C-alpha positions as CSV (number, residue, x, y, z in Angstrom):
1,V,28.4,-8.6,23.5
2,R,27.8,-12.3,22.6
3,W,26.2,-12.8,26.0
4,V,23.9,-9.9,25.5
5,S,22.6,-11.2,22.2
6,L,22.3,-14.7,23.5
7,A,20.4,-13.5,26.6
8,S,18.1,-11.2,24.6
9,A,17.3,-14.0,22.2
10,S,16.5,-16.7,24.8
11,H,15.0,-14.7,27.7
12,P,11.5,-16.0,28.4
13,E,10.0,-12.5,28.8
14,V,11.4,-11.4,25.5
15,R,10.2,-14.5,23.7
16,K,6.8,-14.1,25.2
17,A,6.6,-10.4,24.0
18,E,7.9,-11.4,20.5
19,G,5.1,-14.1,20.3
20,K,2.5,-11.5,21.2
21,A,4.0,-9.2,18.6
22,V,3.6,-11.9,16.0
23,Q,0.0,-12.4,17.1
24,L,-0.8,-8.7,16.9
25,T,0.7,-8.6,13.4
26,A,-1.7,-11.3,12.3
27,Q,-4.6,-9.4,13.8
28,R,-3.5,-6.2,11.9
29,K,-3.4,-8.2,8.7
30,F,-6.8,-9.6,9.3
31,A,-8.2,-6.1,10.1
32,A,-6.7,-4.9,6.8
33,Q,-8.5,-7.7,4.9
34,Q,-11.8,-6.5,6.3
35,L,-11.4,-3.3,4.3
36,L,-11.5,-5.2,1.0
37,P,-14.9,-5.6,-0.8
38,A,-16.7,-8.9,-0.5
39,A,-17.5,-10.5,-3.9
40,S,-19.4,-13.7,-4.6
41,L,-20.5,-15.4,-7.8
42,D,-23.1,-18.2,-7.9
43,A,-24.1,-20.6,-10.7
44,T,-26.9,-23.2,-10.5
45,A,-28.0,-25.8,-13.1
46,L,-31.8,-26.0,-13.4
47,A,-33.5,-29.3,-14.1
48,D,-36.1,-29.8,-16.8
49,R,-39.3,-30.7,-14.9
50,A,-40.7,-32.9,-17.7
51,T,-37.8,-35.2,-18.2
52,R,-35.8,-34.6,-15.0
53,D,-32.6,-34.3,-17.0
54,W,-30.0,-31.9,-15.6
55,A,-29.1,-29.0,-17.8
56,L,-25.3,-29.6,-17.6
57,S,-25.6,-33.3,-18.7
58,T,-27.7,-32.6,-21.8
59,S,-27.7,-29.0,-23.1
60,P,-27.0,-26.0,-20.9
61,E,-28.8,-23.5,-23.2
62,G,-31.2,-21.5,-21.0
63,N,-31.1,-23.8,-18.0
64,L,-28.4,-22.1,-16.1
65,K,-29.0,-19.5,-13.3
66,L,-26.1,-17.1,-12.7
67,G,-25.8,-14.5,-10.0
68,G,-23.2,-12.3,-8.4
69,S,-22.8,-9.7,-5.7
70,L,-20.3,-7.2,-4.6
71,K,-20.5,-5.6,-1.1
72,I,-18.6,-2.3,-0.6
73,P,-19.5,-0.4,2.6
74,L,-19.5,3.3,2.0
75,L,-17.6,4.7,4.9
76,L,-15.9,1.6,6.5
77,L,-15.8,3.5,9.8
78,K,-15.9,0.4,12.0
79,E,-13.3,-1.5,9.9
80,R,-10.9,1.5,9.7
81,G,-11.2,1.9,13.4
82,K,-10.3,-1.7,14.0
83,L,-7.3,-1.4,11.7
84,T,-6.1,1.7,13.4
85,Q,-6.5,0.0,16.8
86,A,-4.6,-3.1,15.6
87,Q,-1.8,-0.9,14.2
88,A,-1.5,1.0,17.5
89,K,-1.4,-2.3,19.5
90,E,1.3,-3.7,17.2
91,D,3.4,-0.5,17.6
92,A,3.1,-0.6,21.4
93,Q,4.1,-4.3,21.4
94,R,7.2,-3.6,19.3
95,L,8.2,-0.9,21.8
96,E,7.6,-3.3,24.6
97,V,9.9,-5.9,22.9
98,A,12.6,-3.3,22.5
99,L,12.3,-2.2,26.1
100,L,12.6,-5.8,27.4
101,R,15.6,-6.4,25.2
102,R,17.2,-3.3,26.6
103,D,16.5,-4.3,30.2
104,V,17.9,-7.8,29.6
105,A,21.0,-6.3,28.0
106,I,21.5,-4.0,31.0
107,G,21.1,-6.9,33.4
108,V,23.6,-9.0,31.5
109,R,26.1,-6.1,31.4
110,A,25.6,-5.4,35.1
111,V,26.3,-9.0,36.0
112,A,29.4,-9.0,33.7
113,V,30.7,-5.8,35.4
114,S,30.2,-7.3,38.9
115,L,32.1,-10.5,38.0
116,R,35.2,-8.6,36.9
């Protein structure tokens, strides 16, 4: 049993598949972030043209320009599709890792039986 766990943890194909699973998890998280609304807030100090004094250094009353925006797509069809695709790829990769671990365990057990 110890040999099986050691082989499944250090086998190069299993490690490669686990690395790809980690990458797909990151892609799924990124796709989930695309569903969040995008917000921005802007503030600009305006200069007095006569004296060239900046509003924040003297008096900020009336010499400040503020703006903000919030983008929320209505249907999010494209983003939801990408998230669903990323989740499906992640699930398939998890199954691939489990299959590779099982194949490695079967191989190790076969070698152990043949050595007895």
